[in-house]
C-alpha positions in Angstrom: 22.5 12.0 -25.2 26.0 11.2 -24.0 25.0 11.6 -20.3 21.7 9.6 -20.8 23.3 6.5 -22.2 25.6 5.6 -19.2 22.7 6.2 -16.8 20.5 3.9 -18.9 23.2 1.2 -18.9 23.5 1.4 -15.1 19.7 1.1 -14.7 19.4 -1.9 -16.9 22.6 -3.8 -16.0 21.4 -5.5 -12.9 17.9 -6.4 -14.1 19.4 -7.9 -17.3 22.0 -9.8 -15.3 19.3 -11.1 -13.0 17.2 -12.3 -16.0 20.2 -14.0 -17.5 20.9 -15.9 -14.3 17.2 -16.8 -14.0 17.1 -18.2 -17.5 20.3 -20.1 -17.1 19.2 -21.8 -13.9 15.7 -22.5 -15.3 17.2 -24.3 -18.3 19.5 -26.4 -16.2 16.8 -27.3 -13.7 14.4 -28.2 -16.6 11.4 -28.2 -14.3 8.8 -25.4 -14.8 7.2 -26.2 -11.5 10.4 -25.4 -9.6 11.5 -22.5 -11.8 9.8 -21.6 -15.1 11.8 -20.0 -17.9 11.7 -16.2 -18.3 9.8 -16.5 -21.6 6.9 -18.4 -19.9 6.5 -15.7 -17.3 6.8 -12.8 -19.7 4.3 -14.4 -22.1 1.7 -14.1 -19.3 2.7 -10.5 -18.6 2.6 -9.7 -22.3 -1.0 -10.8 -22.5 -2.5 -9.3 -19.3 -6.1 -9.7 -20.6 -5.8 -13.5 -21.1 -7.9 -15.6 -18.8 -5.9 -17.5 -16.2 -7.1 -20.7 -14.6 -10.7 -19.7 -15.3 -10.3 -17.0 -12.7 -10.2 -13.9 -15.0 -7.3 -12.1 -16.5 -4.3 -10.6 -14.6 -5.8 -7.1 -15.3 -9.2 -8.0 -13.8 -7.6 -9.5 -10.7 -5.3 -6.5 -10.2 -8.3 -4.1 -10.5 -10.0 -6.0 -7.7 -6.8 -5.9 -5.6 -6.5 -2.2 -6.1 -10.0 -1.6 -5.0 -9.4 -3.5 -1.8 -6.0 -1.8 -1.1 -7.3 1.7 -1.8 -10.4 1.2 0.3 -8.4 0.1 3.3 -5.8 2.7 2.8 -8.3 5.6 2.4 -10.0 4.6 5.6 -6.7 4.5 7.4 -5.8 8.0 6.2 -9.2 9.4 7.1 -8.7 8.2 10.7 -5.0 8.4 11.1 -4.3 11.9 9.8 -6.7 13.9 12.0 -5.9 11.7 15.0 -2.2 12.1 14.4 -2.5 15.9 14.1 -4.6 16.0 17.3 -2.0 13.8 19.2 0.8 16.0 17.9 -0.9 19.2 18.8 -2.3 18.2 22.2 0.0 16.8 24.9 -3.0 15.5 26.8 -4.3 13.5 23.9 -0.8 12.3 23.1 -0.3 11.0 26.6 -3.8 9.4 26.6 -3.4 7.4 23.4 0.3 7.0 22.7 0.9 4.0 25.1 -2.2 2.3 23.8 -1.1 2.6 20.2 2.4 1.6 21.3 1.0 -1.8 22.4 -0.9 -2.3 19.1 1.8 -1.1 16.7 4.2 -4.1 17.0 1.4 -6.6 16.3 1.8 -7.9 12.7 -1.3 -7.6 10.5 -1.3 -11.4 10.0 -1.7 -11.9 13.7 -5.1 -10.2 13.5 -6.5 -12.8 11.0 -8.1 -15.3 13.5 -9.8 -12.5 15.4 -10.9 -10.7 12.2 -12.5 -13.8 10.8 -14.3 -14.3 14.1 -15.6 -10.7 14.0 -16.5 -10.3 10.3 -16.6 -13.8 8.8 -17.0 -13.5 5.0 -19.1 -10.4 5.1 -18.4 -8.0 2.2 -19.2 -4.3 1.6 -22.2 -5.5 -0.4 -23.6 -6.8 2.8 -22.6 -3.6 4.7 -24.4 -1.3 2.2 -27.3 -3.7 1.5 -26.4 -4.0 -2.3 -27.8 -7.2 -3.7 -27.6 -6.7 -7.5 -26.3 -4.6 -10.3 -22.8 -3.5 -11.4 -21.9 -2.1 -7.9 -22.6 -5.5 -6.4 -20.0 -7.2 -8.6 -17.3 -5.0 -7.1 -18.6 -4.7 -3.6 -19.0 -8.4 -3.0 -15.2 -8.9 -3.7 -14.3 -6.4 -1.0 -14.5 -8.4 2.2 -14.6 -6.5 5.5 -12.0 -8.8 6.9 -9.6 -7.9 4.1 -10.2 -4.2 4.5 -9.4 -4.5 8.2 -6.1 -6.2 7.6 -5.1 -3.6 5.0 -6.3 -0.8 7.3 -4.2 -2.0 10.1 -1.1 -2.2 7.9 -1.6 1.4 6.7 -2.8 3.0 9.9 0.3 3.0 12.0 2.8 4.4 9.5 0.5 7.2 8.7 -0.3 8.2 12.3 3.3 7.9 13.4 4.6 10.1 10.7 1.7 12.6 11.2 2.6 12.9 14.9 6.2 13.4 14.1 5.4 16.0 11.5 3.4 18.1 13.9 6.0 17.7 16.7 8.8 18.8 14.4 7.2 22.1 13.6 9.6 24.7 15.0 8.3 26.6 18.0 9.6 29.9 16.7 7.1 29.7 13.9 4.2 29.3 16.3 5.5 31.9 18.7 6.1 34.5 15.9 2.5 34.0 14.7 1.1 34.5 18.1 3.1 37.7 18.6 1.8 38.9 15.2 -1.8 38.3 16.4 -2.7 35.0 14.8 -5.3 32.9 16.6 -5.2 29.2 17.1 -7.2 28.5 14.0 -4.7 30.4 11.8 -1.8 28.7 13.5 -3.4 25.3 12.8 -4.3 25.9 9.2 -1.5 28.2 8.1 1.5 26.9 10.1 1.0 23.4 11.5 -0.6 21.7 8.5 1.8 23.1 5.8 4.8 22.5 8.0 3.7 18.9 8.9 2.5 18.1 5.3 5.8 16.6 4.1 5.9 14.1 7.0 2.2 13.3 6.5 2.7 12.6 2.8 5.8 10.5 3.7 3.7 8.5 6.1 1.0 8.0 3.5 3.6 6.8 1.1 4.9 4.3 3.6 1.4 3.3 4.7 0.3 2.6 1.1 3.4 0.4 0.6 2.6 -1.6 3.8 -1.0 -1.9 2.7 0.0 -3.2 -0.7 2.3 -5.8 1.0 -0.6 -6.9 3.2 -2.6 -7.6 0.1 -1.6 -11.2 -0.4 -2.2 -12.0 3.2 -5.7 -10.4 3.0 -6.6 -12.2 -0.2 -5.7 -15.6 1.4 -8.6 -15.1 3.9 -11.7 -17.3 3.4 -14.3 -15.8 1.0 -11.9 -14.4 -1.5 -12.8 -15.3 -5.0 -10.6 -12.8 -6.9 -7.5 -10.6 -6.7 -3.9 -11.1 -7.7 -3.0 -12.5 -4.2 -5.8 -15.1 -4.5 -4.6 -15.8 -8.1 -1.1 -16.5 -6.8 -2.3 -18.8 -4.1 -4.6 -20.8 -6.4 -1.9 -21.0 -9.1 0.5 -22.5 -6.5 -2.1 -25.3 -5.6 -2.2 -26.3 -9.3 1.6 -26.1 -9.8 1.5 -23.1 -12.1 4.7 -21.4 -10.9 4.8 -19.2 -14.0 1.5 -17.5 -12.9 2.8 -17.2 -9.4 5.9 -15.3 -10.5 4.0 -13.2 -13.0 1.6 -12.2 -10.2 4.6 -11.4 -7.9 6.1 -9.2 -10.6 2.8 -7.5 -11.1 2.5 -6.8 -7.4 6.0 -5.4 -7.3 5.5 -3.2 -10.4 2.2 -1.7 -9.2 3.7 -1.1 -5.7 6.7 0.7 -7.3 4.3 2.8 -9.5 2.2 3.8 -6.4 5.4 4.7 -4.5 6.7 6.7 -7.4 3.5 8.7 -7.6 3.7 9.7 -4.0 7.4 10.6 -4.5 6.5 12.7 -7.5 3.9 14.6 -5.4 6.4 15.2 -2.6 9.1 16.4 -5.0 6.7 18.8 -6.7 4.8 20.2 -3.8 7.5 20.3 -1.1 10.5 21.7 -2.9 10.6 24.4 -0.3 11.6 21.8 2.3 14.9 21.2 0.4 15.6 24.9 0.2 15.0 25.3 4.0 17.8 22.8 4.9 
């Protein structure tokens, strides 16, 4: 107990100081449009099922945002991980694709917005799958193809870069030893390359999910969006509801931190051997 208390104080000291400064400044400014008081923001956070601006509750908008982010992120992982493994394993494929991806990697996801709107317009996954009614339609119509593409681009490059690095960092002695002992290429790929590269791949997925979540607000500002925490923030700004804007920002930060913590927990649990090998 004696060791826990000092650690708890250290963890809460800076947040409490920040909240105190925020409240003091808000009282002195006395303008909720510029800076609402802490109590106004936390009232919204304390009632996450309350309807906001006739746009649904914070929880409902967050669920829509999570669907969008996870859809784009999963598509990025499905493409980036196998392609990254192939590029890391084959020098020919690496030389063929590396420079091309090197040109695309520095382009910010927001720079794709005009092109993406020209390509996909306001088409949703409901249009893609031909769903026109039912419960699935209510979710699929909110997942616009343009949004998925922006989130996909944000997640793709961190995942593929870390995957390539993970495969390249596998020690040659492990592969050579397996070959001497009679292992074939399939055994080397499944039993050596994948397990050895897995920590880097998971690290890339963790970074990619973080970038995908950061792309959320930009994606939800695209035409055709009618829900989502990013859209809620944008709409709240237009009607001078700064308390909802800040509550949405806090929600985005909290969920992003929770997603990052889940990946970190997986890495700590599954790859403890990596620490022992150092």
